[in-house]
C-alpha positions in Angstrom: 18.6 -24.8 -7.3 19.4 -22.0 -9.6 19.0 -18.5 -8.6 19.2 -17.3 -12.0 21.7 -15.3 -13.8 20.1 -11.8 -13.1 20.1 -12.1 -9.6 23.5 -12.9 -9.1 24.7 -9.8 -10.4 22.6 -7.6 -7.6 24.6 -6.2 -4.8 22.8 -5.2 -1.7 25.0 -2.2 -2.0 24.0 -0.9 -4.5 20.1 -1.1 -3.8 20.4 0.3 -0.4 20.7 4.1 0.2 20.5 4.7 3.9 19.8 2.7 7.1 18.2 3.5 10.8 18.5 1.4 13.7 16.3 1.6 16.1 16.3 0.1 19.7 13.6 1.2 22.5 14.8 1.6 25.8 12.2 -1.0 27.0 10.9 -4.1 26.2 7.0 -2.9 25.7 5.8 0.3 25.9 5.8 2.3 29.1 2.2 4.0 29.3 0.7 6.8 31.7 -2.8 6.5 32.9 -3.7 8.9 30.4 -2.3 6.9 27.4 -5.4 5.5 25.9 -6.5 9.2 25.0 -3.2 9.6 23.1 -3.0 6.8 21.2 -1.4 7.4 17.8 -3.3 6.9 14.6 -2.2 5.6 11.2 -2.1 7.8 9.4 0.9 10.4 9.3 1.4 13.7 7.4 3.4 12.0 4.7 0.8 10.5 1.9 0.9 7.1 1.7 3.0 6.7 4.9 1.1 4.9 7.8 2.3 3.7 11.7 1.3 0.6 12.9 3.2 -0.4 16.0 3.0 -1.7 19.8 1.9 0.9 21.0 -1.3 1.0 19.2 -2.2 -2.2 20.8 -3.2 -0.9 24.1 -4.6 -1.9 26.4 -3.1 -5.5 25.4 0.8 -6.5 26.2 2.7 -7.9 23.6 1.8 -10.7 21.6 2.0 -11.8 17.5 -1.9 -12.2 18.0 -2.2 -8.4 19.1 0.2 -7.7 15.6 -2.3 -9.6 13.4 -5.3 -7.9 14.7 -3.6 -4.4 14.6 -2.8 -5.2 10.9 -5.8 -6.0 10.2 -7.0 -2.9 11.6 -4.9 -1.1 9.4 -6.1 -2.7 6.3 -9.6 -1.9 6.8 -8.5 1.8 7.3 -7.0 1.8 4.6 -9.6 -0.1 2.3 -12.0 2.9 3.8 
Protein backbone atom coordinates (compact mmCIF):
# COMPACT_ATOMS: atom_id res chain seq x y z
CA UNK A 1 0.00 0.00 0.00
CA UNK A 2 1.40 3.38 -0.98
CA UNK A 3 1.50 6.17 1.59
CA UNK A 4 1.45 8.82 -1.11
CA UNK A 5 4.22 10.94 -2.54
CA UNK A 6 3.86 13.81 -0.07
CA UNK A 7 3.96 11.81 3.13
CA UNK A 8 7.38 10.29 2.47
CA UNK A 9 8.93 13.76 2.27
CA UNK A 10 7.75 14.77 5.76
CA UNK A 11 10.37 14.39 8.46
CA UNK A 12 9.32 14.26 12.11
CA UNK A 13 12.38 16.29 13.04
CA UNK A 14 11.09 19.22 10.99
CA UNK A 15 7.65 19.10 12.66
CA UNK A 16 8.67 18.64 16.31
CA UNK A 17 9.72 21.88 17.94
CA UNK A 18 9.94 20.80 21.60
CA UNK A 19 9.43 17.61 23.59
CA UNK A 20 9.01 16.79 27.28
CA UNK A 21 9.06 13.61 29.26
CA UNK A 22 7.38 13.19 32.62
CA UNK A 23 7.57 10.16 34.86
CA UNK A 24 5.48 10.08 38.01
CA UNK A 25 7.29 8.70 41.05
CA UNK A 26 4.32 6.45 41.83
CA UNK A 27 2.19 4.04 39.77
CA UNK A 28 -0.99 5.80 40.86
CA UNK A 29 -1.81 9.08 42.56
CA UNK A 30 -0.88 9.18 46.23
CA UNK A 31 -3.57 11.10 48.05
CA UNK A 32 -4.13 12.41 51.54
CA UNK A 33 -7.42 12.20 53.47
CA UNK A 34 -8.22 15.80 52.45
CA UNK A 35 -7.49 15.22 48.75
CA UNK A 36 -11.16 15.12 47.71
CA UNK A 37 -11.43 18.81 48.57
CA UNK A 38 -8.45 19.70 46.36
CA UNK A 39 -9.16 17.73 43.16
CA UNK A 40 -8.12 19.99 40.29
CA UNK A 41 -10.71 21.13 37.78
CA UNK A 42 -10.44 20.88 34.00
CA UNK A 43 -9.81 24.57 33.34
CA UNK A 44 -6.34 26.11 33.33
CA UNK A 45 -5.22 29.75 33.18
CA UNK A 46 -4.33 29.19 29.50
CA UNK A 47 -7.38 29.75 27.24
CA UNK A 48 -8.27 26.58 25.34
CA UNK A 49 -5.99 24.34 27.45
CA UNK A 50 -7.66 21.80 29.73
CA UNK A 51 -6.33 19.20 32.14
CA UNK A 52 -7.68 15.67 32.55
CA UNK A 53 -5.49 13.25 34.48
CA UNK A 54 -5.71 10.32 36.85
CA UNK A 55 -5.87 12.58 39.93
CA UNK A 56 -9.37 13.52 38.80
CA UNK A 57 -10.78 9.97 38.92
CA UNK A 58 -10.54 9.88 42.72
CA UNK A 59 -11.79 7.94 44.68
CA UNK A 60 -11.41 5.24 42.07
CA UNK A 61 -8.19 3.48 41.18
CA UNK A 62 -6.53 3.44 37.78
CA UNK A 63 -8.49 1.88 34.95
CA UNK A 64 -9.44 2.48 31.35
CA UNK A 65 -13.12 2.66 32.27
CA UNK A 66 -12.37 5.54 34.66
CA UNK A 67 -10.27 7.28 31.99
CA UNK A 68 -13.16 7.00 29.53
CA UNK A 69 -15.59 8.36 32.12
CA UNK A 70 -13.18 11.25 32.80
CA UNK A 71 -13.01 12.02 29.06
CA UNK A 72 -16.81 12.02 28.91
CA UNK A 73 -16.94 14.46 31.84
CA UNK A 74 -14.45 16.73 30.07
CA UNK A 75 -16.52 16.63 26.87
CA UNK A 76 -19.63 17.56 28.87
CA UNK A 77 -17.68 20.40 30.49
CA UNK A 78 -16.49 21.69 27.09
CA UNK A 79 -20.00 21.49 25.62
CA UNK A 80 -21.50 23.56 28.46
